[in-house]
Structures are given as structure tokens and as C-alpha cells.
C-alpha positions as CSV (number, residue, x, y, z in Angstrom):
1,M,30.5,293.9,45.7
2,E,32.6,296.9,45.7
3,R,29.8,299.2,44.4
4,L,27.4,297.8,46.9
5,K,30.1,298.4,49.8
6,S,30.8,302.0,48.6
7,D,27.1,302.4,48.7
8,A,26.3,301.4,52.1
9,E,29.5,303.3,53.2
10,N,28.4,306.3,51.6
11,G,24.7,306.5,51.9
12,T,24.3,306.6,48.2
13,G,23.2,304.1,45.4
14,T,20.0,303.0,43.7
15,S,17.0,303.8,45.8
16,A,14.3,301.2,46.5
17,V,11.1,300.0,48.3
18,G,12.3,299.1,51.7
19,R,15.6,299.9,51.0
20,I,18.2,300.0,53.9
21,D,20.9,302.9,53.4
22,C,23.1,301.8,56.0
23,I,22.9,299.8,59.6
24,T,24.8,301.7,62.3
25,T,24.4,300.5,65.9
26,A,26.9,300.8,69.1
27,S,28.3,297.3,70.2
28,T,26.6,295.4,72.9
29,H,30.0,294.7,74.4
30,P,30.6,296.9,77.2
31,E,34.6,296.6,76.2
32,T,33.6,298.1,72.8
33,S,30.6,300.4,73.8
34,G,32.0,303.4,72.1
35,M,32.6,301.6,68.9
36,Q,30.2,301.4,65.7
37,R,30.1,299.3,62.7
38,T,28.5,299.9,59.1
39,S,27.7,297.2,56.9
40,P,25.4,296.2,54.4
41,I,25.4,292.6,55.3
42,E,25.2,293.2,59.4
43,T,23.7,291.0,61.7
44,P,20.0,292.1,62.0
45,V,19.7,294.7,65.0
46,P,16.3,295.9,66.3
47,D,17.2,299.7,65.9
48,A,17.7,299.6,62.2
49,T,15.5,301.4,60.2
50,V,14.3,298.8,57.2
51,S,11.3,300.6,55.4
52,Q,10.8,303.9,53.4
53,E,7.1,303.0,53.5
54,R,6.8,302.9,57.3
55,P,9.5,305.1,58.5
56,G,11.1,304.2,62.1
57,V,9.9,300.5,61.9
58,S,12.8,298.6,62.5
59,L,14.6,295.8,61.3
60,R,13.5,293.4,63.7
61,D,9.7,294.7,62.8
62,A,9.9,294.7,59.2
63,S,8.0,291.9,57.1
64,L,10.0,289.4,55.4
65,R,8.7,291.5,52.0
66,E,10.4,294.5,53.3
67,I,13.3,292.8,54.2
68,Y,13.3,291.0,50.8
69,A,12.5,294.3,49.0
70,E,16.2,295.4,50.9
71,I,18.0,292.7,49.5
72,L,16.9,292.9,46.0
73,G,17.7,296.5,46.6
74,R,21.2,296.1,47.1
75,V,21.8,293.1,44.6
76,D,20.0,294.4,41.4
77,D,20.5,298.0,39.4
78,D,17.0,298.2,38.7
79,P,14.6,296.5,41.7
80,T,11.8,298.5,40.4
81,R,11.3,297.0,36.8
82,D,8.0,295.1,36.4
83,G,9.7,291.7,36.9
84,L,10.1,292.5,40.3
85,L,7.8,294.5,41.9
86,R,5.7,291.8,43.4
87,T,9.1,289.9,43.9
88,P,9.5,290.5,47.6
89,E,6.0,289.6,48.1
90,R,6.4,285.7,46.4
91,M,9.1,285.2,48.6
92,E,7.8,285.8,51.5
93,K,4.9,283.6,50.1
94,S,7.5,280.9,49.4
95,M,9.6,281.4,52.4
96,A,6.2,280.6,54.2
97,F,5.8,277.2,52.1
98,L,9.2,275.9,52.6
99,T,9.3,276.4,56.1
100,R,6.1,275.3,57.1
101,G,7.3,272.6,59.0
102,Y,8.4,274.7,62.1
103,H,4.3,275.0,62.6
104,Q,3.9,271.0,62.5
105,T,4.4,269.0,65.0
106,I,4.4,265.0,65.0
107,E,1.2,264.5,66.9
108,E,-0.6,266.7,64.2
109,V,0.7,265.1,61.5
110,L,0.6,261.6,62.4
111,G,-3.2,262.0,63.8
112,S,-4.6,259.2,64.7
113,A,-3.0,256.7,62.2
114,L,-1.1,254.7,64.8
115,F,-2.8,250.6,64.7
116,E,-2.2,248.3,66.8
117,V,-1.5,245.5,64.6
118,N,-0.3,241.7,65.6
119,Y,2.9,242.0,62.7
120,D,6.8,241.9,63.9
121,E,7.9,241.6,60.4
122,M,10.0,244.4,58.3
123,V,8.0,247.5,57.0
124,I,9.4,249.3,54.4
125,V,8.4,252.4,52.3
126,R,11.0,253.9,49.8
127,D,11.4,256.3,47.2
128,I,9.9,259.1,49.1
129,E,10.6,262.4,47.5
130,F,11.6,265.2,49.6
131,Y,12.8,268.9,49.0
132,S,14.5,270.8,51.9
133,M,16.6,273.9,52.3
134,C,20.3,274.0,53.3
135,E,20.7,275.8,56.1
136,H,24.1,276.9,55.3
137,H,23.4,278.6,52.4
138,L,19.4,278.6,51.6
139,L,19.8,276.7,48.8
140,P,17.7,273.6,47.9
141,F,18.6,269.8,48.2
142,Y,16.2,267.2,47.2
143,G,16.1,263.7,46.9
144,R,14.4,260.3,48.0
145,A,13.9,258.8,51.6
146,H,13.5,255.0,52.3
147,I,12.2,253.9,55.6
148,A,12.2,250.9,57.6
149,Y,11.1,249.6,60.7
150,L,10.3,246.4,63.0
151,P,7.1,247.0,64.2
152,S,6.7,245.8,68.2
153,G,2.8,245.5,68.1
154,K,1.6,249.0,66.7
155,V,2.3,250.5,63.0
156,I,2.2,253.6,61.1
157,G,-0.6,254.6,58.5
158,L,1.6,254.1,55.3
159,S,1.0,257.7,54.0
160,K,2.1,258.9,57.2
161,L,5.6,258.5,56.8
162,P,6.0,260.8,53.8
163,R,4.3,263.3,55.8
164,L,6.4,262.8,58.7
165,V,9.3,263.2,56.0
166,D,7.9,266.6,54.7
167,M,7.1,267.9,58.2
168,F,11.2,267.7,58.8
169,A,12.6,268.7,55.5
170,R,10.0,271.9,55.3
171,R,12.5,273.5,57.5
172,L,16.2,274.7,57.1
173,Q,18.3,271.6,57.5
174,V,21.2,270.0,57.0
175,Q,20.7,266.2,55.5
176,E,22.3,264.6,58.7
177,R,20.1,266.1,61.0
178,L,16.8,265.5,58.9
179,T,17.7,261.3,58.3
180,R,18.1,261.1,62.3
181,Q,15.1,263.2,63.1
182,V,12.9,261.3,60.7
183,A,14.2,257.7,62.8
184,D,13.9,259.1,65.8
185,A,10.3,260.3,65.7
186,I,9.3,256.7,64.6
187,I,11.2,255.4,67.8
188,E,9.6,258.0,70.0
189,T,6.2,257.6,68.3
190,I,5.5,253.4,68.3
191,H,8.7,252.4,70.0
192,P,9.6,249.7,67.4
193,Q,11.9,246.9,67.2
194,G,14.2,249.3,65.4
195,V,14.1,251.8,62.4
196,G,16.2,252.4,59.4
197,V,16.4,255.6,57.5
198,I,18.2,256.1,54.3
199,L,18.5,259.4,52.5
200,E,20.2,260.4,49.0
201,A,19.9,263.9,48.0
202,Q,21.6,266.4,45.5
203,H,22.6,269.6,46.9
204,L,22.0,272.6,44.7
205,C,24.9,274.4,47.1
206,M,27.3,271.9,45.7
207,M,25.9,272.2,42.1
208,M,25.2,276.0,40.9
209,R,28.3,277.5,43.5
210,G,31.4,276.1,45.1
211,V,32.7,273.2,44.2
212,E,29.9,273.0,41.3
213,K,29.8,269.2,40.9
214,Q,26.4,268.7,39.2
215,S,26.5,264.7,39.6
216,S,27.5,264.1,43.3
217,M,25.0,262.6,45.5
218,T,24.8,262.8,49.0
219,T,23.6,259.4,51.1
220,T,23.0,259.2,54.9
221,S,21.3,256.6,57.1
222,A,20.0,256.3,60.4
223,M,20.3,252.8,61.9
224,L,18.3,252.8,65.4
225,G,17.5,249.5,67.4
226,A,17.7,246.0,65.9
227,F,19.1,247.8,62.6
228,R,22.1,248.8,64.4
229,T,22.8,245.7,66.6
230,Q,21.8,242.8,64.2
231,T,23.6,242.5,61.1
232,Q,20.9,240.2,59.5
233,T,18.4,243.1,60.1
234,R,20.3,245.9,58.5
235,N,21.5,243.9,55.7
236,E,17.7,242.7,54.7
237,F,16.8,246.3,54.8
238,L,19.6,247.0,52.4
239,S,19.3,244.0,49.9
240,L,15.7,245.3,49.9
241,L,16.6,248.4,48.9
242,R,19.0,247.0,46.0
243,R,16.2,244.6,44.4
244,P,15.1,245.7,40.6
245,G,12.8,248.6,40.4
246,S,14.3,250.7,43.2
247,T,15.9,253.4,42.4
248,T,18.7,252.9,45.1
């Protein structure tokens, strides 16, 4: 880190395609308008040049590939070696896939798979695998989701519940928000008597960095409607998850 900081301050260091030698910008606050700041990890600013291939291209207008090339140039001593030459391109495609949920809507995901059925007993789809990205460190967290709801004249096609989980998981997330978003989406779509959602996940931000606890498991729940107000309904959901064959 000292080497990187020194390189950024002096405008020296290993050259790489797309490398930003430094970011210098005047403060946007009137009271400090005469001050400038230079840092290799500053908040992106629109007037910083990001690409040596495209001189004059600002950081805001740069492609993800160019930005990733800049990051590699800062953390690796030889970003031009064979193994890293196409890494910015691969990272760009990977991030587009991992965050594709931003470009999906509940209506698109569920489509016409909403059916009127004379059924008011509990529906449970459990052990739905999901993979998401922690918005704090951009590291994965993954696990299983369990969804239950009490229909009120309408049900959702079974395959659509995993797709709904994926839509919200394929965004920068925290597990707590993800849990509630899934539950709220079901409530808003079919207006059931109640919804229960439980997520169990392991977080790489706790496993490979920081506290480094590899066996930790985080469980979150969202209980709405009858699942919140009726203890018997909630207990039925939890007991069905604990039956033989469940991973819970």
C-alpha cells in the first residue's frame, strides 16, 4: 500500500493500459474550493482521465473494462502478463452477469404465471440456492432461501419463486434487505394472507477476510401477514422446514 500511495503521489510506478496516474480535482464545496486532493482511491470524479488508449476520456465515461484495467495496474506488479491481459474484459462480463437483477422487474420475472386457485393452505418452496454480492466489500454471499405463503385465491407458478429470489440476489445486496424484498414482492403481487421468507447464507467477507470465521452461518427472516400475527402459522412453517430431508 505504501508503494501504491507513493506511486500515486509521484506519478510513477508500473505503467498499464488504462492506468490513472493520479486523480486531482478541485473540491465541490465552496468553502474549500481552493483545495485539491490526490489519491489512488478517491471517489470517482468526472474530470479524471482513465484511459491511455483513449486520451481525454473521463472516469465517468470510461468503460468497466478500462476501470478494471486501472485497478489491476494498481494492485499487481505485472498487469500485462498473459494471465491478466483479458482479465478486465472478463471482469466486465462477470459483473454484468452478477448484477443483471438491476435490469429485471417483478412483472417480467413472474410473467403470466399467476393462477387463480381455490386453495388457502400453506405453499412452501424450500432450499432455493442463491448467490449474491455483499455491497460492503463486493464479495459473494450464498446459501438457501425458504419461502412460504398462504394463498388468498391466487398462487404463483412454482418455478417463478426461485427466479424471484435470483432477481433480487443478482444485485449488490445485504442479506437483510434481500430477505424483505422477496417477501414484499410476493405480498404486492398476489396479496396472500401471509408470507414467510427465511434465508441462510455464508458470507465470504466474514470467511476470507476480516474475522475469518469459515463455519459461520447468517439467518434472516421476514414474516408478514398471518406469519407475523399468528403463532400457529409461523410454527407450522418452521416445523415443516425442520422435517427430515430439509437442510435447515
